[in-house]
N, C-alpha and C positions, 0 to 999 in steps of 0.2 A: 411614720406611716399611719399611726393611730391617733385620732383627735384626742385632745387633752381630757375631756370629760369621760370619754370611753376608756382611755387608759386608766384613769383614776378609779373608775367603777370596776374594771377588771381586778385591780389591785385590792380594792375594798372587799370585793366578793371573795377573793382568794384568802384574804386575811381573816374574814369572818368565818369561813368554812374551815380554814386550816387551824384555827384556835380550838375548834370543837371536834374535829374529825381526824382520827389518826391516819397516817399514810404519807406517801411521797407526793411531790408535785411533779407533774409530767406535762410538757408542752410539745405538741406536734406541729411543727412549722414555726421556726424561731426567727427567721430572717437575720437581722444584725444583732439581736440580743437585747433590745430595750425592754421588752416585756419580761424576758428571762431574768434580767437583773432586778426588776420590780418584784417578781414573785419571790426571788431569793431574799430580797430586803425585808419584805413584810413578814416572812416566816422567821427570819433571824431576829427581827425586832420583837416579835411576840415572845420569843424565848421559851416556848412551851414544847418545842419539838427539836431538841438539840441534835438528834440523830437523823432528822429528816433528810432524805436524799432528793436530788433534783435531776430529772432525766429530760434531756432535750433531743428531739428528733428533727432532722432536716437533711435534705439532699445536698444543700449548699450549691446546687446547680440550677436553682430556679424551679419553676412549676413544671410538672409533666404536661403533655398536650391535653387540652380540654376536649371533651367529647360533645359534639353538637347536640346529640340526642339527649344526653343526660345533663349536660351543663348549660346548654342553650347557646344560641348563636352569638349572644353578646359576649360570652366568655371566650369563644373562639376568635371573634373579631378583636377583642381586647388583647389577646395573646399575640396576635399577628402584627399589632401596631406598636412598634418600639417607642413611639412618641405619645402613646396614650397616658393620661394622668395615672400615676401610681404604678406604671409598668416596671420601673427600676430594673431594667435588664431581665425581664421575666421573673422578678423577685429573687434573683440569685444573690448570694452573700459570700463573703470570704470566711472560710472555715477557721483559718488561723486567727483572724481578727475576732471572730466570735469566741473562740476558745480563750484567747487572752483576756477578753472583756469579762466573761463570767468567772474566770479564775482570779480576777482582780477584786472580787467583791467581798473577800474576807471569809469565805466559806471553806472549810477544810476540803482539799482537793479530792479526797476519797469519797466525798458526798456528792460530787458533781460527775454526771455521766452524760457524755455527748455521743449520740448515735448518728453517725454520718451515713447517708444513703437514702434510697427511695423507701417510702413507707412499706411497700409490699415486701421489702427485703430486710426490714429492721424491726418494726413494731411487734411482729409476731414472735420475736426472740426476746422481748422484754423479760428480764429476770429480776426486777426489783420487787419490792413489797407491795402491800395494798396501797391504793392510790386515794389521796384525799382530794386533790384538785387535778382534773384533766382538762387542759386547754387545747382546743382543736382549732388550728389555723391553716388548714390544708386547701381551702378554696373549692376544690372540685369534688364531684360525687365520689369517684373511686377512692380518692385520698381520704375523704371523710369516712366512708364506709369501712375502709381497711382499718382505720384507727378505732372506730367504734367496735368492730368485731373482735379485735385483739385486746382492747383495753377497757371497754365499758364494764365487762364482767369483773374486773379487778378493782373497780372503784368501791371504796367502803360505803356502807349505808350512810346516807346523809352527806356524802361527798358531792362535789359539784363537777359538772361537765360544761365548760364554757365553750360556746360555739361562735367563734369570731365572725364567720362569714354567713351566718344564717340569713341575714337580710341582704347580703351583697350578691350572692351567686345562687342561681336556681339549683344547681347540682348539690350544693351543701345542704340546703333545706330539704331537698328531696331525699338525700341519703339519710338524714336524721329521721324523717317520718317513715321511710322504708325500713330502717333498722328497728324502730320501736314497734312497728306493725308486725314485722317478721318474727319478732321475739315476744309479741303480745305483752309489751311492757306498758304500764299505766302512767309512766312519767309525763309530766306536763312541761311545756315551755314556759319558763319564768322570764321576767324582765327586770333589769335595774331601773331606777327611777328616772334619771336624767337622760342618759344616752341609749337606753333601751337595749343593753347588752343581753343577748339571749343565752339562757343556761338551763340545764336540767339539774335536779337534785335526785341522786340515786335513792330509790326506795328499796326497802328490804324485800327480797324475793321469797 
């Protein structure tokens, strides 16, 4: 689902930050697990965080309904059309297939945590350690805001918040700016060089 350059730059960013910032890797919105495996691989290859844990959040039931006011009519229309490019049955994925894939990557099973359910029911119960890399791929406003409210405060200073859908869906970018404004945070939107992946770097508060 992710173009090649964009995938590579996600991984490069996670690798760069993960080498210098302590904490776990957290992905909210995993789909079938391609990015999850990449995040695990770069961390293990670095070899500097042998106890790092990986937390993966997804409903495995697809996306919740888009809100026309917050997410825009394009999001609502996309979700209604099963033949739309990239629809993939409303981005649903097989839980068992995902679990088997990530557990086949050579990481000790006790370091892998899969949180199945809607974000509003799961991310608030995150009980892991400080976060080095937080990757958000929830598409809509409420999904993005829920993850930011629950997890942004747990990101280590210097850690990265990768915002997959910042340029794709109005609700995602609106949630990011609403969150930063609501909490009066001076974080800037940064971009990778080639595919322009949007990300924040957590500043010390």
